ZALUMRO-147901 format. One record per residue: x, y, z of N, C-alpha, C, O, CB in turn. Coordinates in steps of 0.1 Angstrom, whole numbers, plus 2048, in hexadecimal, padded with zeros to 3 digits. Glycine has a CB too. Example, Ala and Ser with C-alpha at 12.3 -4.5 7.8 and 13.67 -1.06 7.14 Angstrom:
BEGIN
8847C784E87B7D384E8847DF84E88E7DF8558717D385A8807EA8478897F584788180084F88680B85088D7FA839
This chain:
BEGIN
81F79488A81B78788E81877F88181378387780E78889781B77288281876987880B76187B80576488682375E8758077588737FA7518757F974A8827F074C88A7F774886A80374188580273A89280374389E7FC7408A880E73089380A74E89D80A7578A97FD75E8AA7F87608B68157628A67F676289F7E87678A07DF75D8A77D67618AF7E376C8927E07508A37D77468A87D97448B77D07438BF7DA7388A17E67448BB7E97438CA7E474F8D27DF74D8DD7F87418CC7E575B8CC7E07678D37D17668D47CB76A8DE7E47738CB7CA7618C97BB7608CA7B77568D57AE7598DC7B675B8BC7BE74B8D67BB7418E07BD7478EE7B57458F77C47358DF7C874F8F07CB7558FD7C175F9017BC75F90C7D975C8FC7BC7678F77B27718FA7A576B8FE79E7709067B177B8EE7A17618F779475A8FA79575490878C75691079174F8F07A074D90B7A17479197A175292379B75092E7AF73F91A7A875D9217A876892B79B76E92C7977739377B377292779376F92278677592377D76D92C77477393278077791577E76092C77675893577975A94477075794C77874993178575F94778876195578376F95A78377196679776195677E77795177978495676A78395876277E95077B78F94B76678896475878896775179396075679E96175578997774679095973F79B9527367A395C72F79E9637367959477387B095B7307B89637217B895E71F7B59537357C79647187BD96670A7BC9627057C995B6FA7CB9597017BA96F70F7D295870B7DE9517097DB94270C7D093E7167E99537047E493B7017E292D70C7E592370B7E29176F57EA9297177EC9277227EF91F72B7E491D72A7DA9247297FB9247347E591373E7DA9107487D991C74C7E39217457DC90374B7CD91F7557CB9297627C69237637C49177507C193476C7C492C7797C09277797B29217807B09177837C09337707A992576F79C91F76A79D91176F7969087667939287617A690F75B7A89017667AE8F87677AA8EC7507B290176F7B78FD7797BC8F57847B18F27897B18E67807C88FC7867A98FB79079E8F978B7948EF79278F8E679379690677E7918F07787888E677878E8D877B7868CE76A7848EA77679A8D67777A18C97857A18C478779E8B87727B08CA78F7A38CD79D7A28C97A17948C57A87928BB7A67A78D479C78A8CC79E77C8C97997798BB79F7728B37987738D478D77E8B878777C8AB7907818A079277B8957797818AA79578D8A279E7948987AB78B8967AF78988B7A27A289C7B17878A17BD77E8A07BA7718997C276C8917C377C8AE7AF76B89C7AB75F8957A97618867AD75887E79E75989C7A376C8827A176F8747AF77186D7B176C86279877B8737B87788747C577B86F7CD76E86D7D476C8647CD7858777CB7658777D27588767CD75086A7D574A8637CF74F8837C07508677BA74985C7BF75084F7C37488467AB74A85C7C075D84E7C57648427D37608407D775E8357C37738447DB76084A7E975D8497EB74F8447F474C83C7F175F8567E37468497E47388457E27368367E772D8307DB72F84D7D973E8317D573C8237DD74581A7DD74380E7C773F8217E474F81F7ED7578177F974F8127FE7518077F176481E7FE74681B80973E81780672F81C80B72B82681674381F7FE7288147FA71B81880571181780F7128107EE71680F80470782080E6FC82080A6F28157FF6F28108106F682E8136E88138116DD8098056D580E7FF6CE80581D6D58078026D481B7F86CC8207EB6D38227E16CD8267FC6C582D7EA6E081E7DE6E88207D46E48167D66E580A7E26F881E7C86E081B7BE6DB8127B76E780A7B06E48007B36D38197B86F380F7B16FE8097BA7047FE7C67058007AD7098137B47097F37BC7107E97C171E7EF7BA7237F87B57127DC7CB7237E97D07307EE7C573B7EA7BD7397E17DD7347E87C47467F27BA7507F07BC7577E37B375B7DC7BA75A7FC7C97597DF7CC7617D37CC7577C77D374E7C77DA7687D47C375A7BD7C17527B27C87587A57CA75179C7B374F7AF7CB7657A57D176B79A7E076E79E7E37707AA7CA7787967E976F7947F77737987F678179D7EF78A79980077278B7FF7847A78007917AD80579B7A380E79779B8087907BA8017A77A58067B279C80D7BC7A68077C07B07FB7B97948197C07A28207CA7AA8237D67A18257D579582D7C37AF8247E17A88277EE7A18327F57A88347F47B481A7F77A083A7FD7A08438067A684081379F8398147948528027A484681E7A484382B79F85183279B8598337A483B8347A985283578E85F83A78985E84978885584F78286283477B86785078F86885F78E87386378487E85D78586B86579D86F86C77B87987077187887F76F86E88677287686976488388576A88489276588889275789489075488D89B76E87E89474E88189274088588373D87C87A74088C89B73B89088173889587373689E86E7418A386374189D8727298A087674C8A98737568A186C7628988727688B087F75C8A485F76589E8597708A285E77D8AE86077F8A084977089986178689C86679489C85B79E8A485A7A789387179889385179C8918467A688583E7A387C84279C89184C7B48858327A98798297A88758267B687D8237BF87D81C7A08688277B98628267C685781D7C785081A7BD85E8347CC8548187D384880F7D483B8167D68308107D684A8067E083B8237D782F82B7D88308387D083B83E7CF82B82E7E782583D7CB8258497C38298567CB82F85F7C681784B7BD8258567D88288627E08378647E183C86F7E18228607EE83F8597E384E85B7E48538607D785C8687D785484D7E884F85B7CC85485F7BF85086D7BC8598757B784E8567B38448727C08408807BE8498897C784C8947C38318817C184B8847D485388C7DD86188F7D786789A7D88548867EB8678847D18748857CB8748907C087D8987BF8798787C686A88F7B78698997AC8678A77B186E8B07AC85D8957A385F8A97BB85D8B67C18698BC7C886C8C87C68518B67CB8718B37CF87D8B87D58878BB7CA88E8C67CC8838AD7DE8888B47C08928B77B588E8C37AE8978CC7AB8938AB7AB8818C57AB87C8D17A587F8DE7AD8838E87A886D8D07A187D8DC7BA8808E87C488F8EB7C48928F77C387B8E47D28978E17C48A68E37C48AB8E97B78B58F07B78AD8D67C68A48E77AC8A88EC79F8A28FA79C8A49007918A58E37948998FF7A589390C7A389C9177A78A29167B288590D7AA89E92179F8A692D7A38A09347AF8A89387B88A89367978939357B088C93C7BB8809337BF8759357B988894A7B888292A7C88779207CB86C9277D48629207D787C9147D286E9337D98639397E285793C7DA8579417CE8699467E884C9387E083F93B7DA83A9327CF8309347C983F9497D48419277CD83C91D7C38349127CA83690F7D58489177BB82B90D7C28249017C78238F77BC8248FA7B08159057CC8218EB7BF8218E07B68138DA7B480B8DA7BE82B8D57BA8118D47A98058CC7A68088C179D8128C27957F98D57A08018B679E8038AB7957F78A978C7EC8AA79080589E79D7FA8A877F7F08A77757F089976F7FB89476A7F18B176A7E589276F7E58847697D68807687CD88676E7ED87A7727D48757617C786F75F7C58637687CC8597677C586B7507BC8647727BA85A77C7B584D7767B684277B7B185E7877AE84F76A7A88437647B383B75C7B083075779D84775A7BF84175A7CA83A7547D683A75D7DF84275B7CD8427467D68317677E08327717EE82F76C7F88327737DD82877C7F08297607FD82675B80383275380E83174F7FD81A7527FB83C75080084874A8078507548048507607F485074381285874F81A86075981286B75F80987175882686575281586E76B81087B77181B88577082688277280C87878181789176C82189C76A8208A67758168AA77981E8A275C82C8AB77982D8B578382D8C377C8348C577283A8B378B8258CC7818248D977C8268E37888248DF7948168DD77582C8EF78582F8F978F82590578D82390978283E8FD78F82090A7988189167988209207A082591E7AB80A91479E82192C79A8299377A18209427A682094D7A183393D79781793F7AF80E9487B580294B7AC7FA9547B08169557B78009457A27F59477997EF93A7947F492F7977F895078D7E493B78C7DE92E7887E592777C7E391C7797D09317837EF92E7757F692876A7FF91E76F8079207787FD9337627FF91276980890876C8139067628109067568018FA76E82090576682B90475D82F8F575D8318EF76883790D7618318EF7528368E17528458E175784C8EB7568368DB7438498D575C8568D476285E8C875C86A8C775F8558D27718588C075485E8B374F8608A975A86789F75786C8B774985B8AB76685C8A077084F89876F84489D76D85D8A677F85188B76F84688176E84787677885287277C84487C76083C87077C83C86478383385A77C82785D77883686679283884E77983184477183083777983A83277E83884276382483277982382577F82781A77682381A76A81482278482F81177B8358067728317F97788347F678484480777182B7F07708277E37758347DA77583B7DA76C81C7DC76C8357D27808407C978283B7BB7818327B77888487CC78F8417B377883D7A577784179D78384C79F78884379E76A83879578883B78D79483E77F79084377779882F78D79E83C77B78384076E77E84176F76F83C77876983676378284976676984B76675B83F76175483975775885875E75883B76874983076374183576073383876972B82576E74083775373083D74F72383475371783A75570C84074072282775471981E75870E82076770A81D76B6FF81075671282676F71382877D71083377F7068337896FF82B78571D83C7757058477766FB8437716EE84A7736E485376F70183876A6ED8347636E082F76D6D682C7696CB8297596E3
């Protein structure tokens, strides 16, 4: 749904809630649920209106900083395997490739080693073969920042 559709749904739910007679019990009734849903749709309509304001919108957009986007690059050594919009997909690709390249993949388990305080540092895939010792694999997943707009000062 877009903003105007959320607004119309909110109006419809409010109008419909007035047609329901409220029972005299103390629990929530259908009208109360409709009013709560109408409030959610009205909030979503407001958020949608400010996420993409029109030229006549008197309010400033909600986002004041340039957006930052990330992708996750899966590699094996220097060989790129793929670029994904989420780390889980990149890790799954590395684990599948590592499994396919194992002479005997039975009994192996994978773990990822990385520093959570440094999210741009690569995470490394290690294999455990039934014991606590981890073997490096040369598979890594690295978060890469994607520019959403050109910054001329960055080239200076």
